[in-house]
C-alpha positions in Angstrom: -100.6 125.6 -4.3 -101.5 123.8 -7.7 -103.1 120.8 -7.3 -102.0 118.3 -10.5 -103.6 115.5 -11.5 -102.1 113.0 -14.5 -105.2 110.9 -16.1 -104.2 108.2 -18.9 -105.5 105.6 -21.1 -103.1 103.1 -22.0 -103.7 100.0 -24.0 -100.6 98.2 -24.2 -98.7 100.2 -21.0 -96.2 102.6 -23.0 -98.9 105.8 -22.0 -99.4 104.3 -18.3 -95.0 104.3 -18.4 -94.9 108.1 -19.2 -98.0 108.8 -16.6 -95.7 107.2 -13.8 -93.1 109.4 -15.1 -95.0 112.3 -14.7 -96.5 112.1 -11.5 -93.3 111.0 -10.4 -91.8 113.9 -11.5 -94.7 116.4 -10.3 -95.5 114.8 -7.4 -99.1 114.6 -8.6 -101.6 112.6 -8.6 -102.3 109.5 -10.8 -105.9 108.1 -12.3 -107.0 106.1 -15.1 -109.3 107.7 -17.1 -111.5 105.2 -17.1 -111.7 105.0 -13.9 -112.1 109.1 -12.9 -115.3 110.9 -12.4 -115.9 114.4 -13.0 -116.4 115.2 -9.8 -113.2 114.0 -8.8 -111.1 115.5 -12.3 -112.9 118.6 -11.2 -111.2 119.2 -8.1 -107.5 119.8 -9.3 -106.0 123.0 -10.9 -104.2 121.0 -13.5 -105.3 118.4 -15.7 -102.8 116.4 -17.8 -104.3 113.4 -19.9 -102.0 110.7 -21.5 -102.9 108.3 -24.5 -102.2 105.9 -27.2 -102.8 106.8 -30.9 -105.0 104.6 -32.7 -106.2 105.0 -35.8 -105.7 109.3 -35.4 -107.6 109.0 -32.3 -106.3 110.2 -28.9 -107.4 107.8 -26.3 -109.2 109.4 -23.3 -109.5 113.0 -24.9 -113.1 111.9 -25.2 -113.2 112.5 -21.0 -112.3 116.3 -22.0 -114.2 116.9 -24.9 -117.2 115.6 -22.7 -116.7 117.5 -19.7 -114.8 120.2 -21.2 -117.8 122.5 -19.9 -116.5 122.1 -16.0 -112.6 121.9 -16.9 -112.4 124.9 -19.3 -110.8 126.8 -16.6 -108.5 124.6 -15.9 -104.6 123.9 -16.8 -105.4 121.0 -19.7 -102.8 119.3 -21.3 -102.5 116.2 -23.7 -99.7 113.9 -24.1 -100.4 111.7 -27.2 -98.3 108.3 -27.3 -97.3 105.8 -30.4 -94.9 103.8 -32.2 -94.0 106.2 -34.7 -90.9 108.7 -34.5 -91.5 112.2 -34.2 -92.7 113.8 -36.9 -94.1 117.4 -37.4 -96.8 116.7 -40.3 -98.2 114.2 -38.2 -98.5 116.3 -35.3 -100.1 118.9 -37.1 -102.8 116.3 -38.5 -103.2 114.8 -34.8 -104.2 117.9 -33.8 -107.1 119.0 -36.3 -108.3 115.6 -35.8 -108.2 115.9 -32.1 -108.5 119.1 -30.8 -111.6 121.3 -33.0 -114.0 123.8 -31.3 -113.4 124.0 -27.6 -110.4 121.8 -27.2 -108.1 124.4 -29.8 -105.9 125.9 -27.7 -105.3 122.9 -25.8 -101.5 122.1 -25.8 -100.5 118.4 -27.2 -97.1 116.8 -26.8 -95.9 113.9 -28.2 -93.7 110.7 -27.0 -92.8 107.5 -29.0 -94.4 104.6 -27.5 -93.5 101.0 -27.7 -94.2 98.2 -30.5 -95.2 94.9 -28.5 -96.5 92.3 -31.1 -96.7 89.3 -28.3 -99.2 91.9 -26.2 -101.3 93.4 -28.7 -104.9 91.7 -29.6 -105.4 89.1 -31.9 -107.3 92.4 -34.0 -104.8 94.8 -33.7 -102.0 92.8 -34.7 -104.0 91.8 -38.1 -105.1 94.9 -38.8 -101.2 95.9 -38.6 -100.3 93.0 -40.7 -103.2 94.4 -43.6 -101.6 98.1 -43.0 -98.1 96.7 -43.5 -99.1 94.6 -46.6 -100.9 97.8 -48.2 -97.9 100.3 -47.4 -95.7 97.4 -48.9 -96.8 98.2 -52.5 -95.5 101.7 -52.4 -92.1 102.6 -53.2 -90.1 103.0 -49.9 -88.6 106.5 -51.0 -92.4 107.6 -50.4 -92.9 106.6 -47.1 -94.4 109.0 -44.6 -92.0 109.0 -41.4 -94.9 106.8 -39.8 -94.6 104.3 -43.2 -91.5 103.6 -42.7 -91.4 102.9 -39.0 -94.4 100.8 -39.9 -92.5 99.0 -41.8 -89.3 98.2 -40.0 -91.2 97.8 -36.5 -91.1 93.7 -35.9 -91.4 91.6 -32.8 -90.9 94.2 -30.1 -89.5 97.7 -29.6 -89.3 100.6 -26.7 -88.7 103.5 -27.8 -90.0 104.7 -24.3 -87.3 107.8 -23.0 -88.5 109.0 -19.7 -86.6 112.6 -21.0 -89.7 112.3 -23.3 -92.0 113.6 -20.6 -89.2 117.3 -19.8 -90.9 119.3 -22.3 -94.2 118.8 -20.2 -92.9 119.4 -17.1 -91.4 122.4 -18.0 -94.1 123.5 -19.7 -96.4 123.0 -16.4 -93.5 124.8 -13.6 
């Protein structure tokens, strides 16, 4: 029997929601990356790690990088959660930044998250506002998909969709 765990690091809740859906669908264990130890995680055959995307980095991926020598013989899967719509070019850049050297062959899936200014920290809210001001100076016809989504995001949006876990579940099964 393949023993599976979903590890996640969620700042505002969207990644946690996807992680819970995966754990339900796969009938497996669920744990926050911050609370996980390598001794615990090493006992699993399949390790799914989910993290939000911030400044093009995936939260929690440092756990896989740090412990890769002990996890290299396991089935590793990553899912990243962001507020932008799916964009192949952005996913390629995300993989290039986060999956260097030994993690190069780890599959990465994308799930669209949420935008909730009410939940954002003061710093995150202000960084987003500054980024919006910078993007607003560009011609909207030249916006990258993430820039268009940023300019449209205002207030609270939730794009989470349980169907987004289907490719991950199919990959594992």
